[in-house]
N, C-alpha and C positions, 0 to 999 in steps of 0.2 A: 761521971760515965755510966753507961748502960751496953754490956754485951748482951740482952732480952732474954737471958735464962730463966729468969725468976717469974714469968709471965705464963701465963696461962695462952694454949694457942687459940687464934683468931682476937686474940686483944689489941688494944691500941696503948701503946707504952705510955706509960706515966710522962708528964711534962713537956709533950709532945702534942701539936697541934695540926693537923691536917689543913690546909683549906682549899686546895684542890687533889683529888685522885682521893685513893682508900691506903691507906699503911698499915698493915696486919702483922702480929706476930705468926711466924710459919716454923715450921720444921726444916732443916736443910739437910741432903743426904750427905754435904761437905762434914768430915770428924772434925775438923777443927773450926763450925761452924755451926755447934747443932744447932742453936735456933737464932733465926733472923728477923729482922724488918723488911716487909717487902712492899712495893708499891703495885696494888695489883689492880687498878683499873687499866684496860688497852682497848677502848672505844671512848671517841667522846660520850660523855652521857647525857642524859636531860640537863637541862641547868634553868636556874631561876634568876640568875646575875647575867646582867648585860655585857657583855663580849667575851663570856666565861670560856667560848670555842676557841678566844685567840691566846687562852694560858694553858701552862703546862702544870702538870702535877707538882705540889710545893707543899711541905709542914714545915713548921715553925717553932722554934723551942727558946728558952733562955730570957731576956729582958731587954726590952727596948733600948735601954741606955746605954746598954754595951758597946763601947768602939774598938779599942783597941783588942784585940780577941784571939786564940787559937782554938781551930776546930778538926780533928782529925776522926776519920771514918773509914772502914773497910767498903767496899763495892765492888758489887756483882752485877756483869750482864749478860744472861745467856744468850740462846739463839730458838726461840719459843717463846712466840707473842711477846720479844723481849722491846724493849725501849731502844732510839739511836746512839741514847748517850743518857748521863748521870753528874748530879751536881752536888756540891755543898756550898755555902754561900755563908758571908757573914753581913753585919748593919743592912739587913733587908728592912726596908721602912714600910712595904703594906701588906696587906692579907684582907682574908675575905672576900667580898663581892669588887675591891680594887686588886685584886692580885695581877691581873694583868698587864700591871702596872708597878710594880714592883721594884725598884732599884736597892742597888747593896754593890756585892763583890761577888760573884757567882764564878764558880772554878766548875767547867765541865771536862769531863771523858767523852770522846766518842770513840769505840772500837773500829778499827780500819782506819783513822782518819786524824785521832790524835785530839790536842789540847785546845780549849777557846776560855779566856777570861773575862769577860764582861760586866757592866753596869749597872745591868737591869736582868730579869729574865725572860724576856721576850727578846733578848741577843741583837737588839736594835744599838748597842754603846759597847763595840767590841774595845777592848783593851789590850789582847794579847792573842798570839795563836802560834801552833807549832806543829807542824805533823809529828806526828811519834806510833812506835810501832804497841798500841794498843789491841789487845786481844778480846774477844769473845770468851767466858766460859773461861774467866780468871777472877783472883780476887784483884783487885788495888787498893790499897792503904791510900788515900788521899790527905794530905794535909793543908791547911789554909790558913797563914799565920798574918795578921796585921797588925803593926806595929812600927809607930814613928817615921808613918807617911811612906811607909812601904808595905809590898804587898808579896809575900812569897808562899811560894805552893811547892807543895812535895807528892811523889809518888814512889811508894815502896821505900821511904828512906833517901830517895833521892831528890836533890834540889832540881826541878822544871821548869821556874821562873821567878825571876825578882823583877817587880816594876812599882812604880810608882802608885801610890793609890789617890784614888779619884776626889778631888777639892770640890768643894763646897759651890756649887747647889746641890752636889752628888750627895746622900746621907753620909754622914758622920759616926751615927751610929745605928741600932737596930739589933735585930733577933739574927739566931742561927739560922739557918734552912737546910732540909734536904727534900731532894726533888727529882727528878728525870725530865729528858729533855722531851719527850713528848709523851703521849699515850701510851703504855708498854711496861712488861715488866723491868723491875731492877730490885736486889738486895741489896742492903746495910747493915753493918753489925759491927761490935766494939767503936763505938762513938765517944769520942772525948773532949771535953771542953775544960779548956782552963784561959789564966789570963794570959797576955802577950808576955810578959819578964819569963815565966816558966813554960809558954809554950818557947819562947826564943831559945831557950838554955836545950827543950829538949831536940828544935831542930837542929843544933847545933850539935849536940850530942850523938844523935842520930848519922849527921853527912859527914862528921870527923874532918873531912878536910877538899877544899875547891875540887882536887883533880876527881873528887867522885858524883859530883854533879853533874857530869858530861856522860854517864854511863852509856854505852852503844843502843842498850833496848829500847830508850826513849831520845834517841835522836832521827829516828826516821822510818816513814812505815815500809816495815819489810813483809809482808804477810797480811793479805785481806782477809778479813773475817768470813767465816764459814755465811752461805746463805740463811738469813733470817728468815725461820718459819712460822706464819702465823695463822692461828684459826681464829675463823670468822663464825659467828651466830648466826643462824638462819630460822626466823619466823616461820612456824607452819600453819596450816590452816585448821580448820575444826575436822578434816578427815586425815589428818595424820600428814 
């Protein structure tokens, strides 16, 4: 577990390894999220790896041997220099200069659109998608459980999908990961990782019964997000 409260500002959390993008502990104006982890890169940077311009920000943690696992994290996407979406992932099999080809189970949320579950970071291997009423300027608790060949996802304690886990040659083990759908700001908080047995218990206790799985606020897109505002840097000459 990590709520990022114990770190100095602008530091990188322990046990978290950014592969693409930059993740820093910053102060939040939200009273319930006083310190958060933010992905801070808003433009494609200078790169040294081949294909890095095809990659989205990703940070990994955990153990490559992890297979059935539960991960939960609070995610916030604003409207100023924001990313179009954010994700939590398991069974991630690549990093470094090979991040562009990372495979696993990726659970994305997109404000104004909904959710997308894919078998790769590049979103070329789509497993499931659903239009949902997801807003900007709101915190969402994302939960991702992989157990016994099944992948289950939750938002704010409500189950939003349950699908078959990808089978071999798709990765059957790998790291946990957090990141964004493109270069842009997104905040993360209250990260929890546990084994699939404990995760399954947590999911069942949170949901209670199947009637809760179909909460209307996650069934359709009712409101489009506000127009996102982007500030771009401008290089000046020596005369200013």
